[in-house]
C-alpha positions in Angstrom: -19.8 39.8 -9.6 -22.7 40.3 -11.1 -25.9 38.1 -9.6 -28.0 35.9 -12.3 -31.4 36.6 -11.5 -32.6 33.2 -13.0 -30.4 31.5 -10.7 -31.7 30.0 -7.6 -32.5 32.1 -4.6 -29.4 32.0 -2.1 -32.0 31.7 0.7 -33.2 27.8 -0.1 -36.5 28.7 -1.1 -36.3 27.3 -4.6 -37.3 30.4 -6.8 -35.5 32.5 -8.5 -33.6 35.4 -7.6 -36.3 37.2 -10.3 -39.1 36.2 -8.8 -37.8 35.9 -5.2 -35.6 38.8 -3.9 -35.4 40.6 -7.6 -35.5 43.9 -5.1 -32.2 42.6 -3.1 -30.2 42.1 -6.1 -27.6 45.0 -5.8 -27.4 44.5 -2.4 -26.6 40.9 -2.4 -23.8 41.6 -5.3 -22.1 44.5 -2.8 -22.6 41.2 -0.2 -20.5 39.0 -2.6 -18.3 41.5 -3.6 -17.3 42.2 0.5 -17.0 38.0 0.8 -14.4 37.8 -2.2 -12.4 40.5 -0.7 -12.4 38.8 2.3 -14.2 41.4 4.3 -16.1 39.3 6.3 -17.4 41.1 9.2 -18.1 44.0 6.9 -20.2 42.1 4.9 -22.2 40.6 8.6 -22.8 44.3 9.3 -24.3 45.0 5.5 -26.9 42.4 6.2 -27.9 43.4 9.6 -28.4 46.9 8.5 -30.6 45.2 5.3 -32.4 42.8 7.9 -33.5 45.7 9.6 -34.7 47.3 6.8 -36.3 44.2 5.2 -36.7 41.6 8.5 -38.5 38.1 7.5 -36.5 37.3 4.3 -34.6 33.9 3.8 -31.6 35.2 1.5 -30.9 37.5 4.6 -30.9 34.9 7.2 -29.0 32.3 5.3 -26.3 34.5 4.8 -26.0 36.3 8.0 -26.3 32.2 9.5 -23.4 31.3 7.3 -21.2 35.1 8.2 -21.2 34.2 11.9 -20.4 31.1 11.6 -17.8 32.1 9.1 -16.4 34.7 12.1 -16.8 32.3 14.9 -20.2 33.7 16.5 -21.6 30.6 17.2 -24.0 31.9 20.1 -25.1 34.9 17.4 -25.4 31.5 14.7 -27.4 29.3 16.6 -29.9 32.3 17.2 -30.5 33.3 13.9 -30.6 29.5 13.0 -32.8 29.1 15.0 -35.0 32.2 13.5 -34.7 31.0 10.4 -36.1 27.5 11.2 -39.1 29.1 12.8 -39.8 31.3 9.7 -39.3 28.7 6.7 -40.0 25.2 9.0 -39.3 23.1 5.4 -36.6 25.2 3.9 -33.4 23.1 3.4 -30.8 25.9 4.1 -32.6 26.7 7.5 -33.1 22.8 8.1 -28.9 22.7 7.5 -27.5 25.6 9.0 -30.1 24.7 12.3 -28.0 21.4 12.1 -24.7 23.2 11.9 -25.6 24.7 15.1 -26.8 21.7 16.9 -23.3 19.7 15.7 -21.5 22.8 17.3 -23.2 22.6 20.9 -22.8 18.8 20.8 -25.7 17.3 19.6 -24.9 15.1 16.8 -27.9 13.1 17.1 -30.3 16.5 16.6 -28.0 17.9 14.0 -28.1 13.7 11.7 -32.0 14.6 12.1 -32.0 18.1 11.2 -29.8 17.4 7.9 -31.7 14.3 7.2 -35.1 16.9 7.0 -33.0 19.2 4.7 -31.4 16.5 2.4 -35.1 15.7 1.8 -36.7 19.1 1.9 -33.8 19.9 -0.8 -35.6 17.1 -2.8 -39.2 18.5 -2.7 -37.8 21.8 -3.7 -35.7 20.0 -6.7 -38.7 18.4 -8.1 -41.0 21.2 -7.2 -38.7 23.4 -9.6 -38.7 20.9 -12.6 -35.7 19.3 -11.7 -35.2 15.2 -12.1 -34.6 13.3 -8.8 -32.8 14.6 -6.0 -31.5 18.0 -6.2 -28.7 19.8 -3.3 -27.9 23.3 -3.2 -23.4 24.1 -3.4 -24.4 25.8 0.2 -26.1 22.3 1.1 -23.0 20.3 0.1 -20.9 23.0 2.1 -22.9 22.3 4.9 -22.3 18.3 4.9 -18.6 18.7 4.4 -18.6 21.1 7.9 -20.7 18.1 9.5 -18.4 15.8 8.5 -15.5 17.1 10.3 -17.9 17.7 13.6 -18.9 14.4 13.2 -15.2 12.9 12.8 -14.1 15.3 16.3 -16.9 13.5 18.0 -16.1 10.1 16.7 -19.9 9.3 15.1 -18.0 7.7 12.3 -21.4 6.4 10.8 -22.7 9.7 10.4 -19.5 11.1 8.7 -19.2 8.1 6.4 -23.1 8.5 5.8 -22.3 11.9 4.7 -19.5 10.8 2.1 -21.0 8.4 0.9 -24.9 10.7 0.4 -22.7 13.0 -1.2 -20.2 10.5 -3.7 -23.7 8.7 -4.6 -25.4 11.9 -5.9 -21.7 13.0 -7.5 -21.6 16.1 -5.9 -18.8 18.3 -5.5 -15.4 17.5 -7.1 -13.5 14.2 -6.6 -11.2 16.1 -4.7 -13.6 17.5 -2.4 -14.9 13.8 -1.7 -11.5 12.1 -1.5 -10.7 14.7 1.7 -13.8 14.3 3.2 -13.2 10.7 3.6 -9.9 11.3 4.3 -11.3 13.5 7.1 -13.6 10.4 8.5 -10.3 7.6 8.0 -8.0 9.6 9.9 -10.7 10.1 13.0 -9.3 7.5 14.4 -12.1 4.9 13.1 -11.8 1.7 15.4 -11.4 -1.3 13.2 -15.0 -3.1 13.5 -16.3 0.1 12.2 -14.1 0.5 8.9 -16.2 -1.9 6.8 -18.9 -0.1 5.3 -21.8 -2.6 5.7 -24.5 -2.6 2.6 -28.4 -2.4 3.1 -29.9 -5.7 2.9 -32.3 -7.1 0.3 -35.1 -9.3 2.0 -35.6 -12.9 0.9 -38.8 -14.7 0.4 -42.3 -14.0 0.2 -43.6 -12.9 3.7 -46.7 -10.9 4.0 -44.3 -7.9 5.3 -42.0 -8.1 2.2 -43.8 -4.7 0.5 -43.7 -2.5 3.1 -40.0 -4.1 3.9 -39.0 -2.7 0.4 -40.6 0.4 1.0 -38.6 1.4 3.4 -35.7 0.1 2.0 -36.5 2.6 -0.8 -36.7 5.2 1.6 -33.2 4.5 2.8 -31.7 4.1 -0.7 -33.4 7.7 -1.3 -31.5 9.1 1.7 -34.7 9.9 3.5 -33.5 8.1 6.1 -35.2 9.0 9.2 -38.6 7.7 7.1 -36.5 4.6 6.6 -35.7 3.9 10.5 -39.6 4.6 11.2 -40.7 2.3 8.4 -37.9 -0.5 9.5 -38.9 0.1 13.0 -42.5 -0.9 12.8 -41.6 -3.9 11.2 -39.9 -5.3 14.3 -43.1 -6.9 15.5 -43.6 -8.6 12.5 -40.3 -9.6 11.1 -37.9 -10.1 14.4 -36.3 -13.0 13.0 -35.3 -11.4 10.0 -31.1 -10.3 9.9 -32.2 -7.8 6.7 -34.5 -6.2 9.0 -32.1 -5.8 11.6 -29.2 -5.1 9.8 -30.9 -2.2 8.0 -31.4 -1.0 11.2 -27.6 -0.7 12.1 -26.5 0.7 9.3 -29.3 3.5 8.9 -29.0 3.9 13.0 -25.1 4.1 12.4 -25.9 7.3 9.8 -28.0 8.9 12.0 -25.7 9.2 14.8 -27.6 7.0 17.0 -25.2 4.6 18.4 -26.9 3.2 21.0 -29.7 1.8 18.8 -27.5 0.9 15.8 -25.6 -1.0 18.8 -28.7 -2.6 19.7 -29.7 -3.6 15.8 -26.1 -5.4 15.6 -26.5 -7.5 18.8 -29.8 -9.1 17.4 -28.3 -9.2 14.2 -26.0 -11.9 16.5 -28.0 -13.4 18.3 -29.8 -15.0 15.4 -29.4 -18.9 14.7 -29.1 -18.0 10.8 -26.3 -15.3 11.5 -22.7 -17.3 10.9 -20.5 -17.8 13.5 -18.2 -15.0 11.8 -20.9 -12.5 11.6 -22.3 -13.0 14.6 -18.2 -11.9 16.1 -18.3 -9.3 13.1 -21.4 -7.7 14.4 -20.8 -8.0 17.7 -17.6 -6.3 17.7 -19.2 -3.4 15.7 -21.8 -3.0 18.4 -18.9 -3.1 21.2 -17.8 0.0 19.0 -20.6 2.1 18.8 -21.5 1.4 22.8 -18.1 3.2 23.0 -19.2 6.1 20.4 -22.2 6.5 22.9 -20.4 6.7 26.2 -16.3 7.1 25.6 -16.1 7.7 29.5 -17.7 4.1 30.6 -16.3 2.3 33.6 -14.0 0.6 34.1 -11.3 3.3 32.5 -8.1 3.2 34.0 -7.5 6.9 35.1 -4.4 9.0 34.4 -4.1 10.7 37.9 -1.8 12.4 40.1 -0.8 12.6 44.1 0.7 15.3 46.1 3.0 15.2 49.1 4.1 17.7 51.3 8.1 17.4 52.0 9.3 18.7 55.8 12.1 20.3 54.9 13.0 23.8 56.3 12.9 26.9 54.9 16.3 29.0 53.0 19.4 26.9 52.5 19.0 24.3 55.0 15.7 23.5 53.1 17.3 23.2 49.8 19.9 21.2 51.0 17.6 18.7 52.5 15.5 18.6 49.1 19.3 18.1 47.4 19.8 14.9 49.3 16.6 13.7 48.8 17.7 14.1 44.8 20.5 12.0 45.7 18.5 9.0 47.4 16.5 8.8 44.1 19.3 8.5 42.5 20.8 5.9 44.1 18.2 4.0 44.8 17.0 1.1 42.4 13.7 2.4 41.6 14.3 6.0 40.7 15.8 7.0 37.0 16.5 10.6 36.0 14.1 12.2 33.5 14.7 15.1 31.7 12.4 18.2 32.1 10.9 21.0 29.6 11.4 24.0 31.4 9.8 25.8 28.7 6.8 24.1 28.9 6.1 24.8 32.4 7.2 28.6 31.6 4.9 29.0 28.2 2.2 28.5 30.6 3.1 30.6 33.7 4.1 28.1 35.6 7.1 27.2 37.8 9.1 24.5 37.0 9.9 21.3 39.3 13.7 21.0 40.6 13.7 17.8 39.1 12.0 14.9 37.3 12.2 11.2 37.9 10.9 7.9 36.6 10.0 5.4 39.1 10.1 1.6 38.4 8.7 -1.4 40.1 11.2 -4.3 41.5 10.2 -6.1 38.4 12.9 -8.3 36.0 13.1 -6.1 33.8 11.7 -3.5 36.4 8.3 -2.0 34.6 7.8 2.2 34.7 5.3 3.0 37.2 5.3 6.6 37.2 6.7 10.4 37.1 7.8 11.6 40.5 8.2 15.8 40.3 10.3 17.3 43.4 9.2 21.2 43.8 10.9 23.1 45.9 10.0 26.2 48.1 8.2 28.7 45.9 6.5 31.5 46.4 2.6 30.4 46.4 3.4 26.8 47.2 5.1 24.8 50.0 7.8 22.0 48.7 6.2 19.1 47.9 6.8 15.8 45.3 4.2 15.0 43.0 3.6 11.7 41.5 1.5 11.2 38.3 0.4 8.3 36.4 -2.5 5.8 35.9 -4.0 5.0 38.7 -3.0 1.4 39.6 0.2 2.0 38.9 0.4 5.2 40.7 -1.0 3.4 43.7 2.2 0.7 43.6 4.5 3.7 43.2 3.1 5.9 46.5 4.3 2.4 48.5 7.6 2.6 47.3 8.3 6.7 47.5 6.5 7.5 51.0 9.4 5.9 52.6 12.2 7.5 50.3 10.6 10.7 50.3 9.4 10.8 54.0 6.1 11.8 53.0 2.5 11.1 52.6 0.7 11.2 49.1 -2.8 12.5 48.8 -5.4 12.2 45.5 -5.1 15.9 43.9 -8.2 17.6 43.6 -8.7 17.5 40.0 -8.1 13.8 39.9 -11.9 13.0 38.3 -11.2 15.1 35.5 -7.9 13.6 34.3 -8.0 11.5 31.1 -8.4 7.6 31.1 -7.5 4.9 28.7 -9.3 1.7 28.6 -7.8 -1.6 30.6 -6.2 -3.0 27.1 -4.9 0.3 25.9 -3.3 0.5 29.5 -1.5 -2.8 29.2 -0.3 -2.6 25.4 1.1 0.6 26.8 3.3 -0.6 28.9 7.3 0.5 29.4 10.2 -1.6 30.8 13.6 -0.4 31.8 16.2 -1.9 29.9 19.5 -2.7 31.2 22.0 -0.1 29.3 25.8 -1.3 28.6 27.8 1.1 30.5 30.3 1.0 27.7 29.6 1.6 24.0 29.2 -1.4 22.4 31.2 -2.3 19.6 29.4 -2.5 15.8 27.7 -5.8 15.5 28.8 -7.8 12.2 27.2 -8.4 9.3 23.8 -10.6 10.1 24.1 -10.2 13.9 21.6 -8.3 15.9 22.7 -5.0 17.6 22.3 -4.3 21.0 19.4 -1.9 20.2 17.8 -5.2 18.6 18.3 -6.9 21.6 17.0 -4.1 24.1 13.8 -3.5 21.8 13.1 -7.4 21.7 13.3 -7.3 25.4 11.1 -4.3 25.4 8.8 -6.0 23.5 8.3 -9.0 24.7 8.1 -8.0 28.5 5.4 -6.0 27.7 4.0 -8.9 25.6 3.8 -11.3 28.6 2.6 -8.7 30.7 -0.5 -8.3 28.8 -1.0 -12.0 27.8 -1.1 -12.7 31.7 -2.7 -9.3 32.9 -6.0 -9.0 30.5 -7.8 -12.0 31.0 -8.4 -11.2 34.6 -9.2 -7.8 34.1 -12.2 -6.0 34.3 -13.2 -4.2 30.7 -15.7 -1.8 29.5 -16.2 -3.5 26.0 -17.2 -6.7 28.5 -19.2 -4.3 30.7 -17.2 -4.9 33.7 -16.3 -8.5 33.7 -12.7 -10.0 32.2 -12.8 -12.2 28.9 -12.6 -15.2 31.6 -15.7 -14.8 33.5 -17.2 -13.0 30.5 -16.2 -15.9 28.0 -18.2 -18.1 30.5 -22.2 -16.8 28.6 -22.7 -16.8 24.6 -23.0 -12.9 24.5 -19.9 -12.0 26.5 -17.7 -14.9 24.5 -18.7 -13.4 21.3 -17.7 -9.7 22.9 -14.5 -11.2 23.9 -14.0 -13.2 20.1 -14.6 -9.8 18.3 -11.8 -8.4 20.4 -9.2 -10.9 19.8 -10.4 -10.8 16.4 -9.6 -7.0 15.9 -6.3 -7.5 18.0 -5.0 -10.1 15.8 -6.5 -8.2 12.4 -4.7 -4.9 13.2 -1.7 -6.0 15.2 1.1 -4.2 13.7 3.9 -6.7 14.7 3.8 -10.8 14.1 5.0 -11.2 18.0 1.8 -8.6 19.1 -0.5 -11.2 16.7 1.2 -14.2 18.5 0.3 -12.3 21.9 -3.3 -13.0 20.9 -3.3 -15.9 19.8 -1.8 -17.2 23.2 -4.7 -15.2 25.4 -7.3 -16.9 23.0 -5.5 -20.4 23.4 -5.5 -19.5 27.5 -9.4 -18.6 27.6 -9.9 -21.7 26.1 -11.3 -20.4 22.9 -10.7 -22.3 19.1 -7.9 -20.6 16.7 -10.1 -19.5 13.7 -9.9 -21.5 10.7 -8.1 -20.8 7.4 -10.3 -18.5 4.9 -9.8 -19.8 1.5 -11.5 -17.4 -1.1 -10.6 -16.2 -4.8 -12.1 -12.9 -4.7 -11.8 -11.7 -0.8 -12.3 -7.9 -1.9 -15.9 -8.7 -2.7 -16.7 -11.9 -0.4 -14.6 -11.8 2.9 -15.1 -8.7 5.0 -11.6 -7.5 5.8 -11.5 -8.5 9.5 -11.3 -12.0 8.1 -8.5 -11.4 5.6 -5.3 -12.0 8.3 -7.0 -15.5 7.7 -7.1 -15.3 4.0 -4.9 -18.5 2.2 -2.8 -15.8 0.5 -0.8 -18.3 -1.5 -4.3 -19.5 -3.4 -5.3 -15.8 -4.3 -5.4 -14.5 -7.8 -2.7 -12.1 -8.2 -4.9 -9.0 -8.6 -6.7 -10.0 -5.8 -4.3 -10.3 -3.4 -2.5 -6.9 -4.5 -6.2 -5.5 -3.7 -6.0 -7.3 -0.7 -2.5 -6.0 0.2 -2.9 -2.1 -0.5 -6.7 -2.2 0.8 -5.3 -3.6 4.1 -2.5 -1.5 4.7 -4.5 2.0 4.1 -7.4 0.7 6.3 -5.0 -0.3 9.1 -5.6 -3.7 8.7 -1.7 -4.9 9.1 -1.8 -8.6 9.7 -3.4 -8.7 6.3 -0.8 -6.2 5.0 2.3 -8.1 6.1 0.9 -11.7 4.8 0.2 -10.4 1.5 2.7 -8.3 0.9 5.2 -11.8 2.3 3.4 -14.0 -0.3 3.6 -10.4 -3.2 7.6 -10.6 -3.0 7.3 -15.0 -3.2 4.8 -14.8 -6.2 6.6 -15.4 -9.8 3.8 -13.5 -11.4 4.2 -10.7 -9.1 5.5 -7.3 -10.8 8.5 -5.4 -9.9 6.3 -2.7 -8.9 4.4 -5.0 -6.8 7.3 -6.5 -4.9 8.8 -2.9 -4.3 5.3 -2.1 -2.3 5.4 -4.9 -0.6 9.5 -4.7 0.2 8.9 -1.4 1.6 5.6 -2.4 3.6 7.9 -4.8 5.2 11.3 -3.3 6.0 8.8 -0.1 7.6 7.2 -3.2 9.6 10.5 -4.9 10.1 11.2 -5.7 14.4 15.1 -6.0 13.9 17.7 -3.8 12.1 19.2 -7.1 10.5 15.5 -7.7 8.5 15.2 -4.5 7.9 19.0 -4.3 6.1 18.2 -7.4 4.3 14.8 -5.9 3.0 16.2 -2.6 1.6 19.2 -5.1 -0.3 16.3 -6.7 -2.1 14.9 -3.0 -2.5 18.4 -2.2 -4.2 17.6 -4.8 -6.4 14.0 -3.8 -8.0 15.2 -0.4 -7.8 18.0 -0.7 -10.6 15.3 -2.7 -12.4 12.4 0.2 -12.6 15.5 2.8 -13.1 14.7 4.4 -9.9 16.9 6.3 -7.7 18.6 4.5 -4.9 18.6 8.1 -2.4 16.1 7.2 -0.3 17.1 3.7 0.1 20.9 5.1 1.2 18.8 7.2 3.6 16.6 4.4 4.7 19.6 2.6 5.4 21.8 5.4 7.0 19.5 5.4 9.6 19.3 1.8 10.5 23.4 2.4 9.9 23.4 5.0 12.9 20.9 3.3 15.1 23.4 -0.3 14.7 26.8 2.2 15.9 28.2 1.2 12.1 30.3 4.1 11.6 32.2 3.1 8.5 29.3 1.9 6.8 27.2 5.4 7.7 30.2 7.4 6.3 30.3 5.6 3.4 26.5 6.3 2.6 26.5 10.1 3.7 29.4 10.3 1.0 27.4 8.3 -1.7 25.1 10.5 -0.9 26.7 13.6 -1.4 28.4 12.5 -4.6 25.1 11.2 -6.6 22.1 12.9 -4.7 23.5 16.4 -3.3 20.9 17.7 -5.7 17.6 15.8 -5.0 15.8 18.0 -2.5 13.6 14.9 -1.2 16.4 12.9 -0.3 18.3 16.1 1.6 14.7 16.6 3.3 15.0 12.9 4.5 18.8 13.0 5.2 18.2 16.4 7.3 15.7 14.5 9.3 18.1 11.4 10.1 20.9 13.5 11.4 18.8 15.1 13.5 17.7 12.4 15.2 21.3 11.4 15.9 22.0 14.4 17.4 23.6 16.4 14.4 23.6 20.1 14.8 22.9 20.8 11.1 22.9 24.9 12.1 26.3 24.1 13.0 27.1 22.4 10.0 25.9 24.6 7.9 28.3 27.7 9.7 31.1 25.3 9.4 29.9 24.8 5.2 29.7 28.5 5.1 33.2 29.2 6.6 35.0 27.1 4.0 34.0 23.7 3.7 30.6 22.1 2.1 27.9 21.2 4.3 27.9 17.8 2.9 31.3 17.7 3.5 31.1 18.9 7.0 28.5 16.1 7.8 30.6 13.5 7.3 33.3 14.4 9.6 33.2 12.6 13.1 32.5 15.8 14.6 29.0 15.9 13.2 28.1 12.6 12.3 30.3 10.3 14.0 30.8 9.6 17.4 27.2 8.6 17.8 26.5 9.0 21.5 26.2 5.6 23.2 24.8 4.6 26.6 27.7 5.2 29.3 29.8 6.6 26.7 30.1 10.2 27.9 29.7 12.1 25.0 26.7 14.1 23.9 26.2 15.0 20.3 26.9 18.6 19.5 23.2 19.7 19.5 23.4 21.6 23.0 22.6 19.7 26.3 19.7 17.4 24.8 20.8 13.6 24.8 19.7 11.9 21.7 19.7 8.1 22.8 20.2 5.4 19.7 17.0 3.6 19.8 14.5 4.0 17.4 11.4 6.2 18.2 13.0 7.4 21.7 
């Protein structure tokens, strides 16, 4: 395409092309055509040739860096961007490209500092070019978008959110682009403590340092963050007791990817005598999350480990027989349970799969899953061996169980130090237990009665939560700097750290039983139950981490609706569930409100009985709203199949065929449900092509009835893969 010679130079100089690089217009047009034709390598080669003839030209250096990044030549891009920055140290694009290079090397703090300089340089260039206020080129916005992704991947939430806020504040990019970048940050696993966007605070009073504070605040609001950080930091000597000072320092440090300094500032806020108890707890929670951002591997973590034990068996058939006897011993031992092996996954990475795999449980009631045991026979490059895998404390317990069974001694694998780890809290919350499955197919439960699956899942949940409540208070935690919760509550800051963890657990608990467990832990530690929060406008007055404590029945309907939607989107599940229940009960709620609220409750329902009850209520509202019940039929079908209720499942399948056979969304959802139940859809389609009908074939007992249940000795028609009847398995 033809280049407008009065357009800004693509090298970020701030000059018009006519007055900067008019001799390269034809070449730049050719490069543009190559890029539009997706001939990126050819465009890069052309730029390199031009640089030999015209060294030190900003437009060529900027274009070369961009093309090297596009072709994944990261080392070359880093070299080019360094040269670009050395030649043009005040050029916003040079600074922006250098920021990307730093981010790709994992140096996010340096990237944040460079981009802050780029943003300020762009504003200067804009003013010199006659613009009014801050200016940023399209290329700088694209650089910011790249940095948002780098920040999300590296867990630097404040930096990524700050970039999104800057783009939105200046009205840069399209609305869709801004939403996409916000979604990238939100989907990166943001800790609950960091999901609240903290505003910059005004100073109060007439202290002598107030003018300097206002100057620093002006820098911050003008997105000159490094200058603001310096100006605020200077004031710590004279305004050390000012909450706005420390809060603003924390916010700016978050946006500059300085989690350590941000954490220290939030802890300073929490220590101030005029900070309320709730604010101090939430500031401490934010500090704890930022400490983890700065050092995700801080101790103590629970590491995933491997233990290897050589099997002393002879060679040849005699050895294979002995391993078979060992497997038979494991099969009949109360601690062992056979596990499926995905052999294709091993073969795909050129590794020989094990002969067999086993789950190893402890002696509890119910028995807790400790580790996986892999049995390898003799191979060309390895002797027969047994491998235990799991989290360190569990594997140590499993070793004592398995060594007598296998007749070997287990030693740590060499790669143990590099294995991933989780926090003790997540390790405890992830406990799994063996359920006592019925040996004969259970009869379908009567209407309103729990199914066997409900009983088993409730027992699993209760066992995990009871263990958590018993063990967590005496477990050393990285969030408590290696102390246990019971030790930490003995001193003020440690107590605030424990309170912050409890508040986050209560606010994000997806199930009512889990929220109750956090409350039980609080009581066992001797901590008071937080008081309810009364507010008429919580969306503006109350932090989201406290929304689960709101008196929902007293809220105006608009505020209740806002709390429900926002809490649901942000992952504050306790508040979302309580708001949904209140919406359903409110006489002034619209049918649309109740539809959304019941849908959220149905998704979170802990039993099939409750889920069917909620689906029934949704059907009544569907008629009122005059919307299709197809997706409700599919949702109910899933529940009926989980309960083993074949007559009702067949009835629903027939209705789906009759009433929704042309609804693509419903058919896709139906296919997912049938696949979960083990129906071989390929076989169904084949029978339909031979003269049946796809929907009709799916309703036959051979295809969709005869659900596999423990001990029935049957399998669904989808090959040898067992599909169990519990949700999420």
